[in-house]
C-alpha positions as CSV (number, residue, x, y, z in Angstrom):
1,M,9.2,-104.8,40.3
2,S,12.5,-103.5,38.9
3,S,12.8,-99.8,37.9
4,V,14.3,-98.8,34.6
5,L,15.2,-95.2,33.6
6,I,15.3,-94.5,29.9
7,V,17.2,-91.4,28.8
8,D,16.8,-90.4,25.2
9,D,16.1,-87.1,23.4
10,D,14.2,-89.0,20.8
11,A,10.7,-89.3,22.2
12,H,9.8,-92.1,19.8
13,I,12.6,-94.4,21.0
14,A,11.8,-93.7,24.6
15,R,8.1,-94.5,24.0
16,V,8.8,-97.8,22.2
17,L,11.2,-98.9,24.9
18,S,8.7,-97.8,27.6
19,I,5.9,-99.8,26.0
20,W,8.1,-103.0,25.7
21,L,9.4,-102.8,29.2
22,R,6.1,-102.0,30.9
23,R,4.4,-104.9,29.0
24,H,7.0,-107.1,30.6
25,G,6.4,-105.9,34.2
26,Y,9.0,-103.2,34.6
27,H,8.4,-99.8,36.2
28,V,9.7,-97.3,33.7
29,M,10.7,-93.7,34.0
30,C,11.9,-91.5,31.2
31,A,14.2,-88.4,30.9
32,G,15.0,-86.4,27.8
33,D,18.7,-85.7,28.7
34,G,21.4,-86.4,31.3
35,L,20.5,-83.5,33.6
36,E,16.9,-84.6,33.8
37,A,18.0,-88.2,34.4
38,L,20.1,-87.1,37.4
39,E,17.1,-85.3,38.8
40,V,15.0,-88.4,38.4
41,M,17.6,-90.5,40.1
42,R,17.7,-88.1,43.1
43,D,14.0,-88.8,43.7
44,A,13.7,-92.5,42.8
45,P,15.9,-95.5,43.0
46,I,16.6,-97.3,39.8
47,D,17.8,-100.8,38.9
48,L,18.9,-100.2,35.3
49,L,19.8,-97.1,33.3
50,I,19.3,-97.2,29.5
51,T,20.8,-94.1,27.9
52,D,21.3,-92.7,24.5
53,V,24.9,-91.6,23.9
54,N,24.3,-88.5,21.7
55,M,22.0,-86.0,23.4
56,P,22.1,-82.2,23.8
57,G,23.2,-80.9,27.1
58,L,24.6,-83.6,29.3
59,D,25.0,-86.5,26.9
60,G,25.1,-90.2,27.7
61,V,28.9,-90.2,28.2
62,G,28.7,-87.4,30.8
63,L,25.7,-89.1,32.4
64,V,27.6,-92.3,32.8
65,R,30.6,-90.5,34.3
66,A,28.4,-88.6,36.7
67,V,26.6,-91.7,37.8
68,R,29.7,-94.0,38.1
69,D,32.5,-91.6,39.1
70,E,30.7,-88.9,41.1
71,G,27.6,-90.8,42.2
72,G,29.2,-94.2,42.9
73,C,26.2,-96.0,41.6
74,D,26.7,-99.6,40.5
75,F,23.4,-100.5,38.8
76,P,23.8,-101.8,35.2
77,I,23.9,-99.3,32.4
78,F,23.1,-99.9,28.7
79,A,24.1,-97.3,26.1
80,L,22.3,-96.9,22.8
81,T,24.3,-95.4,19.9
82,A,24.3,-94.8,16.2
83,R,27.9,-93.6,16.2
84,C,30.3,-95.3,13.8
85,D,33.4,-94.0,15.7
86,R,32.6,-96.1,18.7
87,E,36.0,-97.8,19.6
88,G,37.3,-95.1,21.9
89,L,33.9,-94.4,23.3
90,E,33.3,-98.1,24.1
91,N,36.8,-98.5,25.7
92,D,36.1,-95.6,28.0
93,L,32.6,-96.6,29.0
94,R,33.1,-100.4,29.1
95,S,35.6,-99.8,31.9
96,R,32.6,-98.3,33.8
97,G,30.5,-101.4,33.2
98,V,28.4,-100.1,30.2
99,R,27.0,-102.5,27.7
100,F,26.4,-101.1,24.2
101,F,23.5,-101.5,21.7
102,S,23.6,-100.2,18.2
103,K,20.8,-98.1,16.8
104,P,18.7,-99.3,15.2
105,F,18.1,-102.1,17.6
106,L,15.5,-104.8,18.0
107,P,13.4,-104.0,21.2
108,S,13.2,-107.8,21.8
109,E,17.0,-108.1,21.9
110,L,17.2,-105.2,24.4
111,L,14.4,-106.7,26.4
112,A,16.3,-110.0,26.6
113,A,19.4,-108.2,27.9
114,V,17.3,-106.4,30.5
115,E,15.8,-109.7,31.6
116,E,19.2,-111.3,31.7
117,V,20.6,-108.6,34.0
118,L,17.6,-107.9,36.2
119,E,15.6,-111.1,36.5
120,A,18.3,-113.7,36.3
121,G,20.5,-111.8,38.8
122,V,23.5,-111.9,36.4
123,S,25.9,-109.0,37.0
124,L,26.8,-106.9,34.0
125,E,30.5,-107.8,34.2
126,G,29.7,-111.5,34.5
127,A,27.4,-111.4,31.5
128,E,30.1,-109.7,29.5
129,R,32.8,-112.2,30.5
130,E,30.6,-115.1,29.5
131,R,30.3,-113.7,26.0
132,E,34.1,-113.4,25.5
């Protein structure tokens, strides 16, 4: 069973994603911000990180940098954002293998991406290249 960590300060979004992913057989853990997420990752291995970009404390950008640059983790990362000034943000994080989803999003679309990455064994970079 693949483990997914959801990081979002919006409890409703975290709950909806948790329900969808659990119904489809994933082990789900949640954190309310980046610092809490780092603590969860110290105690449990994960296969996929889904993080909000804008959060108080350690935001999604800082979390991605900590995980990729300092932690050397190579699991797939999905970022959820409602920001309209995304170009610079996406350029920075795409180089770290992050795939973006706009808020609001359809849980079914996010679930399909999770399944593509985790169940089909497609690497995140490979999936992105196929779309280009």
